[in-house]
C-alpha positions, 0 to 999 in steps of 0.5 A: 226663605220660609216659602222655600222651607214649606215647599220642601216640607210639603214635598217631604210630606208628599213623598212620605205619603206615597211611600207610606201608601205603598207600605200600607197596601203591601202590608194589608196584602201580606197580613190580610190577603196572604197570612190571614186569607184561610182564616178569613175564608173559614169564617164565611164573612168575606166577599167573594174574590170577584166582588172584592176586585170590583170594589178595589178602588175603594180599598185604594182610596181607604189606604190613601186616606189613612197613609196621608193621616198617618204621615200628617199626624206624625209630622205634627208631633215629631221632635227634632232632638229625639231618636227617630226610631224611638219616636217612630215605634212610639207613634206606631204603638199609639196608632195600634192602640187606636186600631186594636180596639176595632178588632176587639169590637168585630170580635164582640159583634161578628162571629169572628173566632178568637184565634182570628181576632188575636192574629189580627191584633198581633199582625196589625200592631206589628205593622203599625210599628213597622210603619211608625218606624218608616214615617220616622225614618223619612222624617228623621231630623225634622220636627219641632 
C-alpha cells in the first residue's frame, strides 16, 4: 500500500514539475521577452537574439531545474488541513523573498536603470505568487 502511495506521489510530483516548467517558461517569455524587452534593449546588456537562441538549451535546463526545485520544496512543506490558495500565495511570497534580492544585487553591480529593476521586482513577485498558487492547486488536499 505504501509503495502504491509513493508511486502516486511521484506521479503527482512529475506532473506538477512538468506543469510548473511550462508555466515558468511561459511566464519568463511574457515577463522578460515581451513586457521588459524594450527596457532590456535600451540597456545594451542583452545578448543579440541570435546568440540567445544558440543558448536556448541552457535556458530550458535552468527552467527545468527551477521548476523541479519549486515543486519539491512546496511538496515537502504543504499542510494537509490548510487552504491550498493561502499556502500557495505564502509559498510564492517566500520564493519572491529569495528572488527579489537578486534583482537588487543586479541593480547595484550592473548599470541597470532603477525603473527596470522595479519592474523586474514587481513582475517576478507577481509571477512567483501565480506559480505558488498553481503548485498549491496541484497539491491541494495533500501534505503532512
